[in-house]
C-alpha positions in Angstrom: 54.7 83.4 122.8 55.7 82.5 119.2 59.1 81.3 120.7 56.8 78.6 122.8 54.9 77.5 119.5 58.1 77.1 117.6 59.7 75.1 120.6 56.6 72.9 120.7 56.4 72.4 117.0 60.4 71.7 117.0 59.8 69.1 119.8 57.2 67.3 117.8 59.4 67.6 114.8 62.5 66.1 116.4 60.4 63.3 117.8 59.2 62.4 114.2 62.6 62.8 112.7 64.1 61.1 115.8 62.1 58.0 115.7 63.4 57.2 112.1 66.9 57.6 113.2 66.6 56.4 116.8 69.2 54.1 118.3 68.3 50.4 118.1 70.0 47.2 118.2 73.8 46.9 119.3 74.4 50.4 119.8 71.9 50.8 122.5 73.6 51.3 125.8 72.7 51.5 129.5 70.3 49.9 131.9 67.0 48.6 130.6 64.4 51.4 130.8 61.5 51.3 133.1 58.2 49.9 131.7 56.6 53.3 131.2 59.2 54.1 128.4 58.1 50.9 126.3 57.3 52.3 122.7 53.8 51.9 121.4 53.1 50.8 118.0 54.8 52.8 115.2 51.5 53.1 113.2 50.5 55.8 115.7 51.2 59.7 114.9 54.1 61.0 117.2 51.8 63.1 119.3 49.7 59.8 120.1 52.8 58.0 121.3 53.9 60.9 123.4 50.4 60.9 124.9 50.5 57.1 125.5 54.0 57.2 127.1 52.7 60.0 129.4 49.7 58.3 130.4 51.6 55.1 131.2 54.2 57.4 133.3 51.6 58.9 135.1 49.7 55.5 135.9 52.7 54.3 137.2 53.5 57.4 139.3 50.2 58.0 140.7 49.6 54.2 141.4 45.9 54.5 141.6 43.6 51.7 142.5 41.6 50.4 139.4 38.3 52.2 140.3 40.1 55.4 140.9 42.0 55.2 137.5 38.7 54.1 135.6 37.5 57.4 136.8 40.5 59.5 136.7 42.1 58.7 133.2 38.9 59.7 131.1 39.0 62.7 132.9 42.6 63.4 132.3 42.3 62.7 128.4 39.3 65.3 128.5 41.7 67.8 130.4 44.6 67.2 128.0 42.1 67.5 124.8 40.8 70.9 125.9 44.4 72.3 126.8 45.4 71.1 123.3 42.5 72.7 121.6 43.1 76.1 123.4 47.0 75.8 122.5 46.3 75.1 119.1 44.2 78.1 118.7 46.8 80.1 120.5 49.6 78.9 118.1 47.4 80.0 114.9 46.8 83.5 116.4 50.5 83.8 116.7 50.9 83.0 113.1 48.1 84.6 111.5 47.1 87.9 113.5 47.5 91.0 111.4 46.8 93.7 114.0 49.3 93.6 117.0 46.7 94.7 119.4 44.3 92.0 118.3 46.8 89.3 118.6 48.0 90.5 122.3 44.1 90.6 123.2 43.6 87.1 121.8 46.8 85.8 123.4 45.5 87.1 126.9 42.1 85.5 126.2 43.7 82.1 125.3 45.8 82.4 128.4 42.8 83.0 130.5 40.9 80.1 129.0 43.8 77.8 129.7 43.7 79.0 133.5 40.0 78.5 133.5 40.3 74.9 132.2 43.1 74.1 134.8 40.8 75.3 137.5 37.9 73.5 136.1 39.7 70.2 135.9 41.6 70.7 139.2 38.5 70.8 141.1 37.1 67.9 139.1 40.5 65.7 139.9 40.0 66.6 143.5 36.6 64.8 143.4 38.4 61.6 142.3 41.7 61.8 143.8 43.0 63.0 147.1 45.0 66.3 147.1 48.3 64.6 147.5 47.7 62.5 144.4 46.6 65.9 142.4 49.7 67.3 143.6 51.8 64.0 142.5 50.1 64.6 139.2 51.2 68.0 138.6 54.6 67.2 139.7 54.9 64.1 137.6 53.6 66.0 134.4 56.3 68.5 134.9 58.9 65.7 135.3 57.8 64.1 132.2 58.0 67.1 130.1 61.4 68.0 131.5 62.6 64.4 130.7 61.1 64.6 127.2 62.8 67.9 126.5 66.0 66.5 127.8 65.9 63.1 125.9 65.1 64.9 122.5 67.9 67.5 123.1 70.2 64.5 123.6 68.9 62.7 120.5 69.5 65.8 118.6 73.0 66.3 119.8 73.8 62.8 119.4 76.7 61.8 117.1 76.0 59.1 114.7 76.8 55.4 115.6 80.3 54.3 115.2 81.4 53.0 111.7 
């Protein structure tokens, strides 16, 4: 699991650095990006910017009526925050555990907490959304994460602008 923590750290590091060296102006090529790719203000930290882009992406993909959206998105933010907190503890465990058996036991405990959070919020999501929309939520999250990784790897492997 330390590989996962390293990949997550690397992802956010590349996002921070990539923003400083991202393509702008005349070098940008290709069709215009959909509205959910619009960048939020640069005064936000990278995690917050990614989170905002993800929420906009989900808002577009789920196409919820305003009454459902007003119930769903606060619940979704709480879900994301709880997962983030447990994953943070899990990363710290991977970095700080001295005893191998203790580390494995805590790793399993954190994995169990993550599953329990997902079960709890899946039930809460089903009270607000239809099962099809919940399924679309999970599929859209996976697609967003895959696209984020793809773009970051492209950004990392991209040659500099022409001189």
